[in-house]
N, C-alpha and C positions, 0 to 999 in steps of 0.2 A: 506494500499500499505506500502510495506516494502522496504526500500532502502538501500544497503549495498556497502560501499564505501572502496575498496582495496586500500591504498594510503601510502606513506611515511610521510604525514603530517595530521594525524587524527585529531589535535586539530584545524586545519584549517577549516576542514570540521564540527565539532561539534559545533565550535563556530558561524560559518556562519548560520548553520542551525537551530540555537537556537533563531534565531533572525526573525523580520518582518514576513512575510506570512508562511513561513516554521515553525517557531517556533510556531504560532498560530495555524497552522494545527497539529503539533505535540503535542501541549499542549491538544487540543482537541480529541487527539486519531485517527485522521484521516491518518496519515502517522507515519512511525517510520524511524528514520536515525541512521544506526551505521557504524562507521567508525573503519576500521580494519587496524591496522599497520602493514604493510608488513615486517617491520624490526623485527617484533616479531617471524618471522618464519626463520630468517636468523641462520644458523648453525655457522657462523663465531663469534667468541669472542667479536667482535668489533661492530656486528650485521650490518655489511657491507653488501650492496645489490646490488652495482654496480660492472661491471666488463670491461675489455677492449674489444672493439668489436672482434669479430673472424675474423683472417685475418688482424687485424690492422685498421689505420684510426683514425680519429679525435673523440672525444667525449668517452662517455661511455654508456654501455647499462645496464639494470638490469638484475639480473641473473635470471633466469627463475624459478629455484626450490623455493625459497621464495614465489613467485607469485603464483604458482600451489600449494604449501602447504597451503597457506592463503585460496585459493580457495577451496581446498578439505576440509580443516577443517570447513568452514562455510558452505559448501553444505551438509557435514555430519551432522552438529550440527542442520541445520535446515530441514534435510530430504528431500531436493529436489533440483534440478538443476537449477535455474532461468537463464533467458536470462543474458548475460554479455556484458555490453557496454563497449568497449575500447575507452577512451578519447585520440584523436590523432588528429593533425592538418591536416592529410591525409584522415580523415573520411568524413562522409557525413555531411554537415551543418545541424545543429538543425533546424526543422521546425514544423509548427502546424501539419502538416500529422505525423511526428514522433511523436509528444507529444502524438496524440491521439492514435496511435498505441500501444505506451508505456503505456499508461494509462489503457489499458486493461489488464495489468500483474498485478499479485498479488505481485510478488517480482521481483527486479531488481538489478543486481551488476554492479557497476561501477568500471571500472579498471583505475585507475589513472596513468599511466606509464610513465609519462613524468616530468622531474624536471630538472631544469638548462639546463646544456649541456648534460644531460643523457638522455635516452629513452629506452623503452621496446622493445626489438626486438622479433616481432612476428615469425621470422623465426627461432628462437631458442628453441620455445616449441610447441608441438602441442596444438591446442586449444582444451580445456577438454569439451567444450560443444558448441552448436550453439552460436555463437556471431555476434555482429554487430559492426563496429567501427563508432564512431560519432566524428565531429569535437569539440573540446573544445573551439572554438572561433568564 
């Protein structure tokens, strides 16, 4: 099982996944976890990936292009387009049934698009592949 995490905080992912059950599974070669920094795909000289919501309003949204470019680079590198799980409070709560379904996948991409007051706006980008929203709490 290969997990790919598109995130703004890759160190949090690699540190957490290197410990406990996930760390032992990784050491045994049962799983692999790769954190991909979305900021690496920003075209802004300051690696900025957020923007104001279209039409105004409070908060910030993630720019769709860095997210798409990170996904595209990953899928081209691995030669396939795995299921994308978009972590959002509006998604389905994680359950044993979902765990069993996801365990059948060889590869999964997790899109972590929420941070502080910002969020990734699904309305601003077409979904590049079949994906599922899952709750991150």
